[in-house]
N, C-alpha and C positions, 0 to 999 in steps of 0.2 A: 504494500500500500504506500502510495507516495505521500509526501508531507502535506500537500494541499488537501487531499481527501481526509487524512487523519485530523487535520486542523478543523475542517468542516464538521466532522463527526464529533469532535470534542465540543465545538460550539453548540451543536444540536443537543448534546447531552446536558450541557449547562443550562440551555434554554428550557429544556424539559424539567430539569430539577427546579429551576426558578419558578416555572409555571405550577409545579406541584406544591411548592411552598406557598405560593400566592393563593392557590385554590384552597389549601388547608386553612390558611389564615382567614380567608373570606368565609369559609364554612364555619369556623369557630365563632367569628363575629356574628354571622347570621343566626347561629344557634343561640347565642346569648340574647339577641334581640327577640327571637321567637319565644324564648322562655320568659323574658320580661313582658311580652305581650300577654301571655297566659297568666302570669302572676298578677297582672293588672285586674284580674277578676276578684282579688281579695276585697276591695271596697264594695263590690256588688254582693259578695257573700256576706259581708258584715251588714250591709243594708237589709238583706234577706233575714238575717238573724235578729235584727232590730225591729222586724215587723213591716218593713217596707219592701215587699218583693219586687224584683225587677223582671223585665220581659225575659222569657226563657229561650226564645228563638235563637239568638246569637250564641249563647253558651252551648246550646244543643248542637248547633252546626259546628262550632269550634271543637267540641268533643268528637264528633264524627270525622271532621277534618284531621284532627290529631291522630285518631285511630287509623285512618286510611294512609296517612303519611308514614306512620310507624310500621304498618303492614308492608308498605312499599319498601321501606328501608331494610326490613328484615328479609324480604322476599328476594332481594337482589343476590346475585352470585357472590359478590363482595359486599357484605353488609355495610350500609352507610350509617355509621354511628352518629355522625353530626346531625343528620336528619331525624334519626330516632330520638336522640337526647333532646333535641330542640322541640319536638312535637309531643313527647310523652306527657309533659305537664299539661298540655291542652286537654288530654283525656281526663286527667284527675281534676283540674280546676273547672273544666266545663261541667263534668258530672256533679261536683260538689255545689257549683252555683245553681244548677237546675234543682237538685235535691233540696237545698236550703230554701229555694223559692217556694217549693211546695210544702215545706214543713210549717211555715207560718202563713 
């Protein structure tokens, strides 16, 4: 293999490594924001427990959405843990929000 081909191959490998690091960082940031989105149900849960029930449509859809994304993440050949971890709280907080709305 001549030096030019070897140099191009090394540049492609570096680009691929940089792209992977960038994608992993973006996945982690997206997972944190997804979790924050679902944790934002806590005020609604508290309102439900104080006797001021909220509309259950959005948290119900969020719970189903979280379930579907978690199923997708686990069904892949190479499991996508960033997607799973980010959406699992949606199942929990969505269900808790709906249940507490019906308790009071």
